[in-house]
N, C-alpha and C positions, 0 to 999 in steps of 0.2 A: 255033806251039808245040803240041807233042803233049800231050794231057791223059791219055793212057793207052790201052791196047788194048781194043777191044770183044771179047768180052762182059765182060771184067773190070771195065771202067768202063761203067756203064749210060748210056743216053742222058740220063736225068734227072740223073745225077751229072755227066756231061760238061757239061750246060747250067749246072749250079751252079758248076762249076769255071771255065767260060767267064766267067760273071758276076763271079766273084771276080777273075779275071785282068783283066777290063775295069775293075773298080773300082780295082785297083792302078794301071793305066795312067792313069786319071783323076787319081790322086794323084801321078803322076809317077814311079811305081816300075815298073821293068822286072820283069814277072812271072817271067821265066826266072831272073833273078838272085835274086829273092825265094825261089823254089823251091829254088835251090841253097843259099842260106843256111839254109833250113829243114832241108834234108837234112844239111848240115854240123852244125847244132844237134842233130838227132836222133842223128847219129853220135857227137857229143860226149857226149850223155846216156848212150849205151851204154858209154862209157869212164869214167863216173863210178864211184867206189869202190863205192857200193851196188849198182850194176848188175853190176859184175864180181864182187862178193861173191855175188850171187844166182846167177850162172852157175857160179861155183866150188862153191857149196854144193850145187847140183843135180848137178854132176859128182861131187862127193864122196859124195853120198847114194846114187848108183848103185853105188858100190864098197864100201859098208859092209854087212857081214852083218847080219841081223836082230838078233842079240845086241848089235851095236855101235851100234844106232840111237840109244842114249842120248848118244852123242857129238854127234849133230846137235842134240839138245836143249841140250846145253852150248854148242855153237857159237852157236846162235840166241840163247840167253840172254846170253852174254858179249858177242857182237857188238852186240846191240840195246842193252845197257846201257853198254858201255864203248868200243866201237870206232866204230860208225856215227854216233853223235852228233857226233863230232869230225871224222871222215874221210869220211862218207857222200857229201857233195856235191862233194868234191874229185875232179878228174880223175886217174885212176891214173897216167898218164905224168908228172904234175906233182908227185906225192907224193915227198917226200924222206925220208931216214933220220931227220932231225930231227923231222919230223911224227910218224913212228911211235914214235920214242923218247919224245916228249912224251906220247903216248897211253899207252904202257906205263908210264911213270913215274907217271902219275896213278893207275893200278891199283896199283902198288907202294906209293904213299903211303898207301893205306888198308890196307896190310899184307896184301893178297891176292896173295902171292908165287906161289902155285900157279896162280892164275888168270892172272897176268901171264906166267908161263912158257908156259902153254897158248896164250894169245893170241899170244905171240911166235912159237910154232911154227906156228900156223894162218896167221898173216900171211905167214910164209915160204912156206908151201904156196900160199896164194892168189896171191902175187906170182909164184911159179914158173908157176902157171896163166896169169897175165897175160902172162908172157914167151912161153909156148906159143901164146897167142892173137895174138902179134905186137904187143902194146901197149907192151912194154918191152924194153930190151936187157940190163938188169941188175936184180937183186933188191935193192931198198932195205932190205928186212927182214933180209937175210942178215948184215948187220954190226951189228945191234942187240945191244948187250952185255947179258948177264944182270945181275941186280941185284948 
């Protein structure tokens, strides 16, 4: 089992990794399969809504002129308050239109119709970004009806 290339993995780190692998073997766990599962888990985390949101936001920030930076403040505020609490931990490929609609309806119920409209538009943008990243084949936000 390879632990990584030298000098990227120091001798000290390689020894620690070897000991971790040995302890897994003692427990009856194949260290190679364990590593693959960990890599799959890490990849899954990068597909979580909050991770894709962070990448989309960084992408969007580069394209906004300085006068339009207030848009980022709104995005941050509305997503932190209204979107991320419900969707943040979900995997983007598993999010359905019903999940998004439920989130938008919660915003509309407090009569924040302008906020709901902005969030609907930003969700459409974010899911188009996820399509470009290869995470999705369709945009679940594109069919979310207005109030």
